[in-house]
C-alpha positions as CSV (number, residue, x, y, z in Angstrom):
1,X,21.9,-17.8,-28.5
2,X,19.8,-18.7,-31.6
3,X,19.6,-16.2,-34.4
4,X,15.9,-15.7,-33.7
5,X,16.5,-13.9,-30.4
6,X,17.9,-10.8,-32.1
7,X,15.2,-9.4,-34.3
8,X,16.3,-6.9,-36.8
9,X,12.9,-6.8,-38.4
10,X,10.9,-3.7,-38.3
11,X,8.3,-2.9,-35.7
12,X,5.6,-3.3,-38.3
13,X,6.5,-6.9,-38.6
14,X,6.1,-7.6,-35.0
15,X,3.2,-10.0,-34.1
16,X,1.2,-7.4,-32.1
17,X,-1.7,-9.6,-31.2
18,X,0.7,-12.3,-29.9
19,X,2.6,-9.8,-27.8
20,X,-0.6,-8.4,-26.4
21,X,-1.8,-11.9,-25.5
22,X,1.6,-12.7,-23.9
23,X,1.4,-9.4,-21.8
24,X,-2.2,-10.1,-20.7
25,X,-1.4,-13.7,-19.7
26,X,1.7,-12.5,-17.9
27,X,-0.5,-10.0,-16.0
28,X,-2.6,-12.8,-14.7
29,X,0.4,-14.7,-13.2
30,X,0.5,-12.9,-9.9
31,X,-2.8,-11.0,-9.5
32,X,-4.8,-13.8,-7.7
33,X,-1.8,-14.7,-5.6
34,X,-1.0,-11.2,-4.4
35,X,-4.7,-10.1,-4.0
36,X,-4.9,-12.3,-0.9
37,X,-2.2,-10.8,1.4
38,X,-4.0,-7.4,1.6
39,X,-7.2,-9.3,2.5
40,X,-5.4,-11.5,5.1
41,X,-7.2,-10.0,8.1
42,X,-10.6,-10.4,6.6
43,X,-9.9,-14.0,5.4
44,X,-8.4,-15.0,8.7
45,X,-11.4,-13.7,10.6
46,X,-13.8,-15.5,8.3
47,X,-12.1,-18.9,8.7
48,X,-10.7,-18.5,12.2
49,X,-7.1,-18.6,11.1
50,X,-4.2,-17.5,13.3
51,X,-1.0,-15.8,12.1
52,X,0.6,-19.2,11.1
53,X,-2.5,-20.0,9.1
54,X,-2.6,-16.7,7.3
55,X,1.1,-17.0,6.5
56,X,0.6,-20.5,5.2
57,X,-2.3,-19.2,3.0
58,X,0.0,-16.6,1.5
59,X,2.9,-18.9,0.9
60,X,1.1,-22.1,-0.2
61,X,0.3,-20.9,-3.8
62,X,4.0,-19.8,-4.2
63,X,5.2,-23.3,-3.1
64,X,2.7,-24.9,-5.4
65,X,4.1,-22.9,-8.3
66,X,7.5,-24.4,-7.6
67,X,6.3,-28.0,-6.9
68,X,3.9,-28.0,-9.9
69,X,6.6,-27.2,-12.5
70,X,7.5,-30.9,-13.1
71,X,3.9,-32.2,-13.6
72,X,3.2,-29.1,-15.6
73,X,6.0,-30.0,-18.0
74,X,4.4,-33.5,-18.5
75,X,1.1,-31.9,-19.3
76,X,2.6,-29.4,-21.7
77,X,4.2,-32.3,-23.7
78,X,0.8,-33.7,-24.5
79,X,-1.4,-30.7,-25.2
80,X,-1.1,-27.6,-27.3
81,X,0.2,-24.4,-25.7
82,X,-3.1,-22.7,-26.4
83,X,-5.0,-25.3,-24.4
84,X,-2.5,-25.4,-21.6
85,X,-2.4,-21.7,-21.1
86,X,-6.1,-21.0,-21.5
87,X,-7.0,-23.9,-19.3
88,X,-4.5,-22.9,-16.6
89,X,-5.7,-19.3,-16.5
90,X,-9.3,-20.5,-16.3
91,X,-8.7,-23.0,-13.5
92,X,-6.6,-20.4,-11.6
93,X,-9.5,-17.9,-11.8
94,X,-12.1,-20.4,-10.7
95,X,-10.0,-21.7,-7.8
96,X,-9.3,-18.1,-6.7
97,X,-13.0,-17.3,-6.6
98,X,-13.8,-20.5,-4.7
99,X,-11.5,-19.4,-1.9
100,X,-14.2,-16.9,-0.9
101,X,-17.1,-19.3,-0.9
102,X,-15.9,-22.7,0.5
103,X,-17.3,-23.5,4.0
104,X,-14.1,-24.7,5.8
105,X,-10.5,-23.6,6.2
106,X,-9.2,-27.0,4.8
107,X,-11.1,-26.4,1.6
108,X,-9.7,-22.8,1.5
109,X,-6.2,-24.2,1.6
110,X,-7.1,-26.8,-1.0
111,X,-8.4,-24.1,-3.4
112,X,-5.2,-22.1,-2.8
113,X,-3.1,-25.2,-3.7
114,X,-5.1,-25.8,-6.9
115,X,-4.7,-22.1,-7.8
116,X,-0.9,-22.3,-7.4
117,X,-0.7,-25.5,-9.4
118,X,-2.7,-23.9,-12.2
119,X,-0.4,-20.9,-12.2
120,X,2.5,-23.3,-12.4
121,X,0.9,-24.9,-15.5
122,X,0.7,-21.9,-17.7
123,X,3.8,-20.2,-16.2
124,X,5.8,-23.2,-17.3
125,X,4.2,-23.1,-20.7
126,X,4.9,-19.4,-21.3
127,X,8.6,-19.7,-22.3
128,X,7.6,-22.2,-25.0
129,X,4.8,-19.9,-26.1
130,X,7.2,-17.0,-26.7
131,X,9.3,-19.2,-29.0
132,X,6.3,-20.5,-31.0
133,X,4.0,-17.4,-30.9
134,X,6.8,-14.8,-31.5
135,X,9.5,-16.9,-33.3
136,X,11.4,-13.8,-34.7
137,X,11.1,-11.8,-31.4
138,X,11.7,-14.4,-28.7
139,X,13.6,-12.1,-26.3
140,X,11.0,-9.3,-26.8
141,X,8.1,-11.8,-26.2
142,X,9.7,-12.9,-22.9
143,X,10.3,-9.3,-21.8
144,X,6.7,-8.4,-22.7
145,X,5.0,-11.2,-20.7
146,X,7.4,-10.6,-17.7
147,X,6.5,-6.9,-17.9
148,X,2.9,-7.9,-17.6
149,X,3.7,-10.1,-14.6
150,X,5.4,-7.2,-12.8
151,X,2.4,-4.9,-13.4
152,X,0.2,-7.8,-12.3
153,X,2.1,-7.9,-9.0
154,X,1.5,-4.3,-8.4
155,X,-2.1,-4.6,-9.4
156,X,-2.9,-7.5,-7.0
157,X,-1.0,-6.0,-4.1
158,X,-1.8,-2.4,-4.7
159,X,-5.3,-2.2,-6.1
160,X,-7.2,-4.7,-4.0
161,X,-7.8,-2.5,-1.0
162,X,-8.3,0.9,-2.6
163,X,-10.2,-0.2,-5.7
164,X,-11.6,-3.8,-5.5
165,X,-12.8,-3.7,-1.9
166,X,-14.9,-0.5,-2.4
167,X,-16.4,-1.9,-5.6
168,X,-17.2,-5.1,-3.6
169,X,-18.8,-3.1,-0.8
170,X,-16.2,-4.3,1.6
171,X,-16.9,-8.0,0.9
172,X,-13.5,-9.7,0.4
173,X,-15.2,-12.7,-1.3
174,X,-16.8,-10.5,-3.9
175,X,-13.5,-8.6,-4.4
176,X,-11.8,-11.9,-5.4
177,X,-14.7,-12.6,-7.8
178,X,-14.3,-9.1,-9.4
179,X,-10.6,-9.8,-9.9
180,X,-11.5,-13.1,-11.7
181,X,-13.6,-11.3,-14.4
182,X,-10.7,-9.8,-16.4
183,X,-8.7,-13.1,-15.8
184,X,-11.5,-15.2,-17.4
185,X,-11.7,-12.8,-20.3
186,X,-8.0,-13.2,-20.9
187,X,-8.5,-17.0,-20.8
188,X,-11.2,-16.7,-23.5
189,X,-9.0,-14.5,-25.6
190,X,-6.2,-17.1,-25.6
191,X,-8.7,-19.9,-26.3
192,X,-10.1,-18.2,-29.5
193,X,-7.3,-16.0,-30.8
194,X,-5.8,-16.8,-34.3
195,X,-2.3,-18.3,-34.0
196,X,-0.1,-18.3,-37.1
197,X,2.0,-21.2,-35.9
198,X,-0.9,-23.3,-34.5
199,X,0.2,-26.5,-36.2
200,X,3.8,-26.0,-34.9
201,X,2.7,-25.3,-31.4
202,X,0.7,-28.5,-31.3
203,X,3.2,-30.8,-32.9
204,X,6.1,-29.4,-31.0
205,X,4.5,-30.5,-27.7
206,X,2.9,-33.8,-28.9
207,X,5.0,-35.2,-31.7
208,X,7.1,-37.5,-29.5
209,X,5.8,-41.1,-28.9
210,X,3.9,-41.5,-25.7
211,X,6.3,-44.1,-24.4
212,X,9.3,-41.7,-24.6
213,X,7.6,-38.6,-23.5
214,X,7.7,-39.0,-19.7
215,X,11.5,-39.0,-19.3
216,X,11.8,-36.2,-21.9
217,X,9.7,-33.9,-19.8
218,X,11.8,-34.3,-16.6
219,X,14.7,-32.0,-15.9
220,X,18.0,-33.7,-16.3
221,X,19.3,-33.4,-12.7
222,X,22.7,-34.6,-13.8
223,X,23.0,-31.7,-16.2
224,X,25.0,-28.9,-14.6
225,X,23.2,-26.3,-16.7
226,X,19.9,-26.9,-14.9
227,X,21.7,-26.4,-11.6
228,X,23.6,-23.4,-12.8
229,X,20.5,-21.5,-14.1
230,X,18.3,-22.8,-11.2
231,X,20.7,-21.6,-8.5
232,X,21.1,-18.2,-10.2
233,X,17.3,-17.9,-10.4
234,X,17.0,-18.8,-6.7
235,X,19.5,-16.0,-6.0
236,X,17.3,-13.4,-7.7
237,X,14.1,-14.7,-6.2
238,X,15.4,-14.8,-2.6
239,X,16.5,-11.2,-2.7
240,X,12.9,-10.2,-3.3
241,X,11.4,-12.6,-0.8
242,X,13.7,-11.8,2.0
243,X,13.4,-8.0,1.9
244,X,9.6,-8.1,1.6
245,X,9.4,-10.7,4.4
246,X,11.6,-9.0,6.9
247,X,11.6,-5.3,6.0
248,X,9.1,-4.4,8.7
249,X,11.0,-6.3,11.4
250,X,14.3,-4.7,10.4
251,X,13.0,-1.2,10.3
252,X,11.2,-1.6,13.6
253,X,14.3,-2.9,15.3
254,X,16.2,0.2,14.1
255,X,13.4,2.6,15.1
256,X,12.7,3.4,11.4
257,X,9.2,2.0,11.2
258,X,8.0,5.5,10.0
259,X,9.6,4.7,6.6
260,X,8.0,1.3,6.2
261,X,5.0,2.2,4.0
262,X,7.0,4.3,1.6
263,X,9.9,1.9,1.4
264,X,7.7,-1.2,0.8
265,X,5.8,0.6,-2.0
266,X,9.0,1.9,-3.7
267,X,10.7,-1.6,-3.3
268,X,7.7,-3.3,-5.0
269,X,7.7,-0.7,-7.7
270,X,11.3,-1.7,-8.7
271,X,10.2,-4.8,-10.7
272,X,8.0,-2.7,-13.0
273,X,10.8,-0.2,-13.6
274,X,13.3,-3.1,-14.3
275,X,10.9,-4.7,-16.7
276,X,10.7,-1.5,-18.8
277,X,14.5,-1.5,-18.9
278,X,14.5,-5.0,-20.3
279,X,11.8,-4.1,-22.8
280,X,14.2,-1.5,-24.2
281,X,17.1,-4.0,-24.2
282,X,15.8,-7.5,-25.1
283,X,19.1,-8.3,-26.7
284,X,20.6,-8.7,-23.1
285,X,18.9,-12.1,-22.9
286,X,21.5,-14.9,-23.1
287,X,24.5,-12.6,-22.4
288,X,26.6,-13.2,-19.2
289,X,27.7,-9.6,-18.6
290,X,24.3,-7.9,-17.9
291,X,23.3,-10.9,-15.7
292,X,26.6,-10.7,-13.8
293,X,26.3,-7.0,-13.2
294,X,22.8,-7.3,-12.0
295,X,23.7,-10.2,-9.7
296,X,26.6,-8.2,-8.2
297,X,24.5,-5.1,-7.6
298,X,21.8,-7.3,-6.0
299,X,24.4,-8.6,-3.5
300,X,25.7,-5.1,-2.8
301,X,22.2,-3.8,-2.3
302,X,21.4,-6.5,0.2
303,X,24.7,-5.8,2.0
304,X,23.8,-2.2,2.3
305,X,20.3,-2.9,3.6
306,X,21.7,-5.3,6.3
307,X,24.6,-3.3,7.6
308,X,23.7,0.4,6.9
309,X,20.9,2.4,8.4
310,X,18.6,5.3,7.5
311,X,18.4,6.5,3.9
312,X,21.5,4.6,2.8
313,X,19.9,1.3,3.9
314,X,16.6,2.2,2.2
315,X,18.4,3.2,-1.0
316,X,20.3,-0.1,-0.9
317,X,17.1,-2.1,-0.6
318,X,15.8,-0.4,-3.8
319,X,19.1,-1.1,-5.6
320,X,18.7,-4.8,-4.6
321,X,15.1,-4.9,-5.7
322,X,15.9,-3.4,-9.1
323,X,19.0,-5.4,-9.8
324,X,17.4,-8.7,-8.6
325,X,14.5,-8.2,-11.0
326,X,16.8,-7.5,-13.9
327,X,18.5,-10.8,-13.0
328,X,15.1,-12.6,-12.6
329,X,13.8,-11.4,-16.0
330,X,17.0,-12.4,-17.8
331,X,16.9,-15.8,-16.3
332,X,13.2,-16.5,-16.9
333,X,13.8,-15.4,-20.5
334,X,16.7,-17.7,-21.0
335,X,15.1,-21.0,-21.8
336,X,13.3,-20.0,-24.9
337,X,16.4,-18.1,-26.1
338,X,18.8,-21.1,-25.8
339,X,16.5,-24.1,-26.2
340,X,13.9,-25.5,-28.6
341,X,10.8,-27.7,-28.3
342,X,10.2,-29.7,-25.1
343,X,13.7,-28.7,-24.0
344,X,12.4,-25.2,-23.3
345,X,9.7,-26.6,-20.9
346,X,12.1,-29.1,-19.4
347,X,14.7,-26.4,-18.5
348,X,12.1,-24.0,-17.3
349,X,10.6,-26.6,-15.0
350,X,13.9,-27.5,-13.5
351,X,14.8,-23.8,-13.0
352,X,11.5,-23.0,-11.4
353,X,11.6,-25.9,-9.0
354,X,15.1,-25.1,-7.8
355,X,14.6,-21.3,-7.9
356,X,11.4,-20.9,-5.9
357,X,11.9,-23.8,-3.5
358,X,15.5,-22.7,-2.5
359,X,14.4,-19.1,-2.2
360,X,11.6,-20.1,0.2
361,X,13.9,-22.3,2.2
362,X,16.5,-19.5,2.6
363,X,13.8,-17.1,3.8
364,X,12.4,-19.6,6.3
365,X,15.9,-20.5,7.7
366,X,16.7,-16.8,8.1
367,X,13.5,-16.3,10.2
368,X,14.4,-19.2,12.5
369,X,17.9,-18.0,13.0
370,X,16.8,-14.4,13.8
371,X,14.4,-15.8,16.4
372,X,17.0,-18.1,17.9
373,X,19.8,-15.5,18.2
374,X,17.4,-12.5,18.8
375,X,19.1,-10.6,16.0
376,X,16.7,-9.2,13.4
377,X,19.2,-8.6,10.6
378,X,20.3,-12.3,10.9
379,X,17.1,-13.1,9.0
380,X,18.7,-11.8,5.8
381,X,22.1,-13.5,6.3
382,X,21.3,-16.9,4.7
383,X,20.0,-15.1,1.6
384,X,23.2,-13.0,1.4
385,X,25.4,-16.1,1.8
386,X,23.4,-17.9,-0.9
387,X,23.6,-14.9,-3.3
388,X,27.3,-14.6,-2.8
389,X,27.8,-18.3,-3.5
390,X,25.6,-18.1,-6.6
391,X,27.9,-15.6,-8.2
392,X,30.2,-18.5,-8.9
393,X,27.5,-20.0,-11.1
394,X,27.6,-17.2,-13.6
395,X,30.2,-19.0,-15.7
396,X,32.9,-17.6,-17.9
397,X,31.4,-17.7,-21.4
398,X,30.3,-14.4,-22.9
399,X,27.0,-15.9,-24.2
400,X,25.2,-18.9,-22.7
401,X,25.3,-21.9,-25.1
402,X,22.3,-23.6,-26.8
403,X,20.5,-26.1,-24.6
404,X,19.4,-29.5,-26.0
């Protein structure tokens, strides 16, 4: 791992404005996406959507984040990080607001797709931003923006109904508009804030000749490191998807539905707790041992949730959520810690495409298997098998090597 990732400098030397900006941008990553599920009934009624339509509306932005990673890398190679991040945040906010005011369901889905692609744009740019904006505190910068993302997840999912809907007088369209106000202010902050490395952040993305830029932005699919880190990322993401997706069904099948509300809340609080742990230990980024321990405990937690019952199963789910988030943060922080320049974006894009698309596929396959064999816990088995297989991708080196 580069020398920059371990920052022995004093806290007074830390670029506080840059860290604040990274945290705020991280917070915006999931708020518009996760503000929609609590409003699913109202949105479905407004546009005449069935259960499948509501499900597609929830998952479409997530898939767009995965599929948009490759074109995002191409855009990042041609414009400064400031423009890409500020523009992505702004487009995301506008598309989110438009969801509440378009006249047809097809336009609703189109706005959701655009919103997800915009998220993909600045999510792919953030690893490079941590390297350029906080060059002596790369691991800390990554932990900071991911902490913001985790709090953003809780904000979108947890504050929409109790806070935004009353402020909006029960109008879900206005609730989405209210969420967009702080997001647009954050876009303006990024657009106009002073950046010490402004020249570097522009030339780093655009210095290559245009004729050679397109291939340089694409992940190298023949490079085993892309697959190694991408499969590990998928393992951490699927643990979260699968428990959130099927927790209600599993508890209901066991007669434990009375614990659902508390378990879901506690499970979705684990990422925030895990992000604070990584804020205290940013030097874990790039090391195999903490990643391996987290991956093993995520597997053990999912095993406990599947095969145990009662409090032991619920505690196992929380262990899985906490460990999987530690794994997720370490992996999302890895590209800026081991790569430089456009290689950061290229590696991040490849990992995101593999990680989010494979996690979605595992979750979907599990649902089909559970329906086919009429066994609810079977919905989690493809994820478990995948997570076990991914353990072999941890490698044997103590520290992950620099990536070119």
